[in-house]
C-alpha positions as CSV (number, residue, x, y, z in Angstrom):
1,X,-29.1,-27.5,-5.1
2,X,-32.5,-29.0,-4.8
3,X,-34.8,-28.8,-1.8
4,X,-34.4,-32.5,-1.4
5,X,-30.6,-32.2,-1.3
6,X,-30.8,-29.7,1.5
7,X,-33.2,-31.8,3.3
8,X,-31.1,-34.9,3.0
9,X,-28.0,-33.1,4.3
10,X,-30.1,-31.6,7.2
11,X,-31.4,-35.0,8.1
12,X,-27.8,-36.4,8.2
13,X,-26.7,-33.5,10.4
14,X,-29.6,-34.2,12.7
15,X,-28.7,-37.8,13.0
16,X,-25.1,-36.7,13.7
17,X,-26.4,-34.4,16.4
18,X,-28.4,-37.2,18.0
19,X,-25.3,-39.5,18.1
20,X,-23.2,-36.7,19.5
21,X,-25.8,-36.2,22.2
22,X,-25.5,-39.8,23.2
23,X,-21.7,-39.6,23.3
24,X,-22.0,-36.4,25.4
25,X,-24.3,-38.1,27.9
26,X,-22.1,-41.2,28.2
27,X,-19.0,-39.0,28.5
28,X,-20.6,-37.0,31.4
29,X,-21.5,-40.3,33.1
30,X,-17.9,-41.3,32.6
31,X,-16.8,-38.2,34.5
32,X,-19.2,-39.0,37.3
33,X,-17.8,-42.5,37.5
34,X,-14.3,-41.1,37.7
35,X,-15.4,-38.8,40.5
36,X,-16.7,-41.9,42.4
37,X,-13.6,-43.9,41.4
38,X,-16.0,-46.5,40.0
39,X,-13.8,-48.5,37.6
40,X,-16.5,-51.0,36.7
41,X,-19.0,-48.3,35.6
42,X,-16.2,-46.5,33.8
43,X,-15.2,-49.5,31.8
44,X,-18.9,-50.2,30.9
45,X,-19.4,-46.6,29.8
46,X,-16.3,-46.6,27.7
47,X,-17.6,-49.7,26.0
48,X,-21.1,-48.2,25.5
49,X,-19.7,-45.0,24.0
50,X,-18.0,-47.0,21.2
51,X,-21.2,-47.7,19.3
52,X,-22.4,-44.1,18.8
53,X,-18.8,-43.1,17.9
54,X,-18.7,-45.7,15.2
55,X,-22.1,-44.6,14.0
56,X,-20.8,-41.0,13.9
57,X,-17.9,-42.2,11.6
58,X,-20.4,-43.9,9.4
59,X,-22.6,-40.8,9.2
60,X,-19.6,-38.6,8.4
61,X,-18.8,-40.9,5.5
62,X,-22.5,-40.6,4.3
63,X,-22.3,-36.8,4.5
64,X,-19.0,-36.8,2.6
65,X,-20.5,-39.0,-0.1
66,X,-23.5,-36.8,-0.4
67,X,-21.3,-33.7,-0.7
68,X,-19.1,-35.3,-3.3
69,X,-22.1,-36.2,-5.4
70,X,-23.1,-32.6,-5.7
71,X,-22.1,-30.4,-8.6
72,X,-19.1,-28.1,-8.1
73,X,-21.2,-25.0,-7.7
74,X,-23.4,-26.6,-5.0
75,X,-20.3,-28.0,-3.1
76,X,-18.8,-24.5,-3.1
77,X,-22.1,-23.0,-1.7
78,X,-22.2,-25.7,0.9
79,X,-18.5,-24.9,1.9
80,X,-19.4,-21.2,2.1
81,X,-22.3,-21.9,4.4
82,X,-20.1,-24.1,6.6
83,X,-17.6,-21.3,6.6
84,X,-20.1,-18.8,8.0
85,X,-21.7,-17.4,4.9
86,X,-25.3,-16.2,5.4
87,X,-27.9,-18.7,4.4
88,X,-30.2,-17.8,1.5
89,X,-33.7,-19.2,1.7
90,X,-35.5,-21.6,4.0
91,X,-33.6,-24.8,2.9
92,X,-30.2,-23.3,3.5
93,X,-31.3,-21.8,6.8
94,X,-32.6,-25.2,8.0
95,X,-29.4,-26.9,7.0
96,X,-27.1,-24.2,8.4
97,X,-28.9,-24.3,11.7
98,X,-28.7,-28.1,12.0
99,X,-25.0,-28.2,10.9
100,X,-24.2,-25.4,13.3
101,X,-25.9,-27.2,16.2
102,X,-24.0,-30.4,15.5
103,X,-20.7,-28.5,15.2
104,X,-21.2,-26.7,18.5
105,X,-22.1,-30.0,20.3
106,X,-19.0,-31.7,18.7
107,X,-16.8,-29.0,20.1
108,X,-18.3,-29.6,23.6
109,X,-17.8,-33.3,23.3
110,X,-14.2,-32.9,22.2
111,X,-13.5,-30.5,25.1
112,X,-15.1,-33.0,27.6
113,X,-13.2,-35.9,26.0
114,X,-9.9,-34.1,26.4
115,X,-10.5,-33.5,30.1
116,X,-11.6,-37.1,30.6
117,X,-8.6,-38.5,28.6
118,X,-6.2,-36.4,30.6
119,X,-7.7,-37.5,33.9
120,X,-7.5,-41.2,32.9
121,X,-4.2,-41.2,31.1
122,X,-2.2,-38.3,32.6
123,X,1.0,-37.7,30.7
124,X,0.2,-40.7,28.4
125,X,-3.0,-38.9,27.3
126,X,-3.7,-38.8,23.6
127,X,-4.1,-35.0,23.9
128,X,-0.9,-34.5,25.9
129,X,0.9,-36.0,22.9
130,X,-0.6,-33.4,20.5
131,X,-3.4,-35.6,19.3
132,X,-6.3,-34.0,17.5
133,X,-9.5,-36.1,16.8
134,X,-10.9,-33.8,14.2
């Protein structure tokens, strides 16, 4: 894979991380609004959170398109890296670090979202019904 390919993928992962950070911040604010029983703020925050979530979906499509455009050997190397293989070289290290940071933040966002969803919906929660957003 070329240095430019690794850089393109790392940039996409960085953008993903930034949008996840925004979702995390808004989710934390939602939790605070729930604690205060502030329904107006809660509805506003839910609405505000929609935009970065939609941007995340768009970014994931761009990442998938970029991956699919790679030759088979490069896709296999990328999959190995994402599966925990040791990076080889500066470009792979940069990408692996950025992708790992985004993945860890996504896990935290999903965990917080599960708690918020259960608090809001109780037995009708998406997660109580066996839902999985991944």
